[in-house]
C-alpha positions as CSV (number, residue, x, y, z in Angstrom):
1,F,36.0,31.0,-61.1
2,G,34.6,29.9,-57.7
3,G,32.7,32.6,-55.9
4,I,33.9,35.4,-58.1
5,C,30.8,35.4,-60.2
6,V,28.6,36.1,-57.2
7,T,30.7,38.7,-55.5
8,G,27.9,41.2,-55.8
9,T,25.8,39.2,-53.3
10,I,28.6,38.9,-50.7
11,A,27.1,41.5,-48.3
12,R,23.5,40.0,-48.3
13,T,24.8,36.5,-48.1
14,A,27.1,37.3,-45.2
15,T,24.3,39.2,-43.4
16,N,21.9,36.2,-43.9
17,I,24.5,33.8,-42.4
18,R,25.3,36.1,-39.5
19,A,21.5,36.2,-38.7
20,G,21.5,32.4,-38.4
21,G,20.8,31.2,-41.9
22,V,22.4,27.7,-42.4
23,T,20.3,26.0,-45.2
24,P,19.5,26.8,-48.8
25,V,15.9,27.5,-47.6
26,A,17.2,30.5,-45.7
27,G,18.8,31.8,-48.9
28,M,15.5,31.3,-50.8
29,F,13.5,33.3,-48.2
30,H,16.2,36.0,-48.1
31,A,16.0,36.3,-51.9
32,A,12.1,36.4,-51.8
33,F,12.2,39.1,-49.1
34,V,14.6,41.2,-51.1
35,L,12.4,40.9,-54.2
36,L,9.3,41.7,-52.3
37,F,10.9,44.7,-50.7
38,M,12.1,46.0,-54.0
39,L,8.7,45.6,-55.6
40,V,6.5,47.0,-52.8
41,A,8.6,49.2,-50.6
42,A,11.2,50.6,-53.0
43,P,9.4,54.0,-53.2
44,L,9.4,54.3,-49.5
45,A,13.2,53.7,-49.3
46,S,13.7,57.1,-50.8
47,Y,12.5,58.6,-47.5
48,I,15.2,56.9,-45.4
49,P,18.0,59.3,-44.6
50,L,21.3,58.4,-46.2
51,A,23.0,58.8,-42.8
52,A,20.8,56.0,-41.4
53,L,21.6,53.8,-44.4
54,A,25.3,54.6,-44.0
55,G,25.1,53.5,-40.4
56,V,23.5,50.2,-41.3
57,L,26.1,49.6,-44.0
58,A,28.9,50.3,-41.5
59,V,27.5,47.9,-39.0
60,V,27.0,45.2,-41.7
61,A,30.6,45.7,-43.0
62,W,32.0,45.5,-39.5
63,N,30.2,42.3,-38.8
64,M,31.3,40.8,-42.1
65,A,35.0,41.5,-41.3
66,E,37.0,38.5,-40.2
67,K,39.3,40.5,-38.0
68,A,41.1,37.5,-36.6
69,A,41.7,35.9,-40.0
70,F,42.8,39.3,-41.4
71,A,45.5,39.6,-38.7
72,A,46.5,36.0,-39.1
73,I,47.1,36.4,-42.8
74,L,49.2,39.6,-42.2
75,R,51.4,37.6,-39.8
76,H,51.7,34.6,-42.2
77,S,53.8,35.9,-45.1
78,R,54.7,39.0,-47.0
79,A,53.3,37.5,-50.3
80,D,49.9,36.7,-48.7
81,S,49.8,40.1,-47.0
82,L,50.5,41.8,-50.3
83,V,47.5,40.1,-51.9
84,L,45.2,40.8,-48.9
85,L,46.1,44.5,-48.5
86,S,46.0,45.2,-52.3
87,T,42.6,43.6,-52.6
88,F,41.3,45.3,-49.4
89,L,42.4,48.8,-50.3
90,L,41.2,48.5,-53.9
91,V,37.8,47.3,-52.8
92,V,37.5,50.2,-50.3
93,F,38.9,53.0,-52.4
94,E,38.3,51.9,-56.0
95,D,35.7,49.2,-56.8
96,L,34.7,45.7,-55.7
97,M,35.4,44.1,-59.1
98,V,38.7,45.9,-59.5
99,G,39.9,44.7,-56.1
100,I,38.7,41.1,-56.8
101,G,40.4,41.1,-60.2
102,V,43.7,42.4,-59.0
103,G,43.6,39.9,-56.0
104,V,43.0,37.0,-58.4
105,V,45.9,38.0,-60.6
106,L,48.3,38.5,-57.7
107,G,47.2,35.3,-56.1
108,S,47.8,33.4,-59.4
109,L,51.3,34.8,-59.8
110,I,52.3,33.9,-56.3
111,F,50.8,30.4,-56.7
112,M,52.7,29.8,-59.9
113,H,55.9,31.0,-58.3
114,R,55.5,28.6,-55.4
115,M,54.6,25.7,-57.7
116,A,57.7,26.4,-59.8
117,N,59.9,26.3,-56.7
118,I,58.8,22.8,-55.6
119,V,60.1,21.2,-58.9
120,T,63.3,19.2,-58.3
121,V,65.6,17.6,-60.8
122,E,67.9,14.8,-59.8
123,A,70.5,13.4,-62.2
124,G,73.3,10.9,-62.3
125,M,74.8,7.9,-63.9
126,D,73.0,4.6,-63.3
127,A,71.6,4.6,-59.7
128,G,73.6,7.6,-58.4
129,L,71.3,10.6,-58.4
130,V,72.1,14.1,-57.1
131,D,69.5,16.7,-56.2
132,Y,70.7,19.9,-57.9
133,D,68.2,22.2,-56.1
134,E,69.8,21.3,-52.8
135,A,73.4,20.4,-53.8
136,G,73.9,23.6,-55.8
137,H,76.1,21.9,-58.5
138,D,77.0,23.8,-61.5
139,E,76.4,20.8,-63.7
140,P,75.4,17.1,-63.3
141,Q,78.3,15.0,-62.1
142,A,78.3,11.3,-63.0
143,N,81.1,9.8,-61.0
144,G,83.6,11.4,-63.3
145,K,82.3,9.8,-66.4
146,R,79.3,10.5,-68.7
147,D,80.3,9.2,-72.1
148,G,78.8,5.7,-71.6
149,G,76.2,3.8,-69.8
150,T,72.9,5.2,-68.8
151,F,72.3,8.7,-67.5
152,H,69.2,9.2,-65.3
153,Y,67.0,12.3,-64.8
154,K,64.4,12.2,-62.1
155,I,61.9,15.1,-62.2
156,T,59.5,15.7,-59.4
157,G,56.8,18.3,-59.3
158,P,54.4,19.9,-61.8
159,L,56.0,20.7,-65.2
160,F,54.4,23.9,-66.3
161,F,55.7,27.1,-67.9
162,G,56.8,28.5,-64.5
163,A,59.2,25.7,-64.0
164,S,60.2,24.8,-67.6
165,S,63.2,27.2,-67.7
166,H,64.7,25.7,-64.5
167,V,64.2,22.1,-65.9
168,A,65.5,23.1,-69.3
169,T,68.7,24.6,-67.7
170,V,69.4,21.3,-65.9
171,L,68.6,19.1,-68.8
172,D,70.9,21.2,-71.1
173,R,73.9,20.6,-68.9
174,V,74.7,17.2,-70.3
175,G,78.3,17.2,-71.6
176,P,79.4,14.1,-73.6
177,F,76.2,12.3,-74.2
178,P,75.8,8.8,-72.8
179,E,74.5,5.8,-74.7
180,R,71.1,6.1,-73.1
181,I,69.2,8.8,-71.2
182,V,66.3,7.9,-68.9
183,L,63.8,10.6,-68.0
184,D,61.9,9.5,-64.8
185,L,58.6,11.4,-64.8
186,A,56.8,9.2,-62.2
187,G,56.8,12.2,-59.8
188,V,55.3,14.6,-62.3
189,P,51.5,15.0,-61.8
190,F,50.9,17.2,-64.8
191,A,52.7,19.1,-67.6
192,D,51.9,21.8,-70.1
193,S,53.1,22.5,-73.6
194,S,55.9,24.8,-72.6
195,A,57.6,22.2,-70.5
196,A,57.0,19.6,-73.2
197,V,58.8,21.9,-75.7
198,S,61.8,22.1,-73.4
199,L,61.9,18.3,-73.1
200,K,61.5,18.0,-76.8
201,A,64.5,20.2,-77.4
202,M,66.6,18.2,-75.0
203,I,65.5,14.9,-76.6
204,D,66.3,16.2,-80.1
205,K,69.7,17.2,-79.0
206,A,70.3,13.8,-77.4
207,L,69.1,12.0,-80.6
208,R,71.5,14.1,-82.7
209,H,74.4,12.9,-80.5
210,G,73.3,9.2,-80.9
211,S,71.8,8.7,-77.5
212,A,68.7,6.6,-77.0
213,V,66.0,8.2,-74.8
214,E,63.6,6.4,-72.5
215,I,60.7,8.0,-70.6
216,R,59.5,6.2,-67.4
217,G,56.4,6.6,-65.4
218,A,54.7,9.3,-67.4
219,G,51.0,9.6,-66.5
220,R,48.2,9.7,-69.0
221,Q,47.9,13.5,-68.9
222,V,51.7,14.0,-69.1
223,R,52.0,11.5,-71.9
224,A,49.2,13.2,-73.9
225,V,50.9,16.6,-73.6
226,L,54.3,15.1,-74.7
227,G,52.6,13.3,-77.6
228,H,51.1,16.6,-78.7
229,E,54.6,18.1,-79.0
230,G,55.9,15.1,-81.0
231,I,57.4,13.1,-78.1
232,D,56.0,9.7,-78.9
233,E,57.2,6.1,-79.6
234,R,58.7,7.2,-82.9
235,I,61.6,9.0,-81.1
236,V,61.6,7.7,-77.5
237,S,60.6,4.5,-75.7
238,F,58.1,4.5,-72.8
239,R,58.0,2.3,-69.8
240,E,55.1,2.2,-67.3
241,I,55.2,1.7,-63.5
242,A,53.7,-1.6,-62.2
243,Q,52.8,-2.3,-58.6
244,K,53.5,-5.8,-57.4
245,P,52.2,-6.9,-54.1
246,G,54.9,-7.2,-51.5
247,K,57.6,-6.0,-53.9
248,G,56.9,-2.3,-54.1
249,V,57.1,-0.3,-57.3
250,V,59.0,-1.8,-60.2
251,W,59.6,-0.8,-63.8
252,G,57.8,-3.0,-66.3
């Protein structure tokens, strides 16, 4: 959770840093001073006018504000601005933890949306691949023929639940099934169970139509997730990527 667990110390930590603290020792002395003040001078604090404390708080808050960074984020994108303004307004008018919680949720949703959008699927017979995210084809075209030979799918990007529906839509567009289907997962850094379920449905459909399925370049994490969903050597064949000096990447 990063710094979320210590959000209650943001003000004191920021004040310490603004005062010149740069090492862990500064934080230790700061904590010791706060403890000493609470034990010894806490009764005297009740005599300090609230207006004076409010003034100190306002100055500290103003010094904590990263005004240039705030303006830069607002100019960057609407999504980032939404997260920033929502968090800012909730912290000011509601509660610190409410603002932090909403900000984390909104940021996570935006992150998943962006990750889903970077997934690309290329497909084609033999060596001819077409990028369907850019070409905008209604369905994979394989030089006018898809009922023989080998049909290749090359998937690039993280395979998680945010992208699984897009990948499943492309994979489900196979018409007459070829003799063999190759799934190139070398460009997939990780996958989750929802994406594996989509791949499993496509593989089962291919097997029912008599097509052999081969998975290439699946990393250890991806292969473990696929195996957990029943995609293993019993129903598909796996091929690894080997790196040969001077010859680039080859399939072994």
